[in-house]
C-alpha positions, 0 to 999 in steps of 0.5 A, a space after each residue: 568687465 572682461 572677467 564677467 564676459 569671459 564667464 558668459 563665453 566660457 560656459 563649457 567650464 561648467 561641464 562637470 557642475 550644474 550650479 553657479 552660486 554667487 555671493 552678492 552680499 548687499 546687492 538687494 539693499 543696493 538696488 533699493 538705494 539706487 535713486 536714478 529711476 532709469 538705472 533702477 528700471 534697467 536693472 529690473 527689466 529683463 527685456 532690456 537687460 543685456 551684457 552691453 547694457 550692464 557694461 554701459 552701466 558700469 562705464 557710466 558709473 566710472 565716468 560719474 566717479 571721475 567727474 565727481 557727479 556720482 551722488 547727483 546721478 543717483 548711485 548708491 551712497 553706502 559702500 558705493 563701489 562695492 554696491 555697484 559691483 554687486 548690482 553688476 554681479 546680479 545683472 550678469 547672473 540674471 543674464 547667465 540664468 536666462 541664457 542657460 534656462 532649461 539646460 540644467 545649470 542653476 545660477 543664483 545669488 545670495 546674501 549671507 547676512 551682515 557678516 563680521 569681516 574687516 569690511 564691516 570692521 568686525 561688526 555683524 550678526 554672522 560669523 564668516 563661517 556661518 556666511 560660508 555655510 549659506 553658499 555651501 548649503 545652496 551649492 549642494 542642493 540638487 538642481 530639483 531643489 534649487 531654482 535658477 535666476 533667484 536672489 536668496 537672502 540667507 537661505 530663503 528666496 527673497 521677496 525680490 526674488 529675481 536677481 
């Protein structure tokens, strides 16, 4: 995941902003769909989560896909590749939030809800414009109103509030 590593290494690009809000649509559901206990623990345990462990997770997923064993290995079975990418996005966002804690940079992810897009074949309870408003609303909050390291469902911190 060179792009994600670049983001961690290039934080000086954030000199003029104080927030990073990542749209992470199905990641909360994806974590609940992970059937592999070791993988689930890795994604939830902040003590063992590192950039290297996230990269290993993605590499393992790609290997399991190539071998045709991804189902047996406990990966999400709905929108599998998309779900794994969002799991990785949340993990990288948690790492960035932890790394930047106390430095005035707020890093969060959000799920805008089931949105009518080509990916959902036009189904969904929200329009793309409504979904975009969620990201804009969160990004425009002052740092004092917006914590860091949270996962928001719509505009509300989720019960599973850690990214």
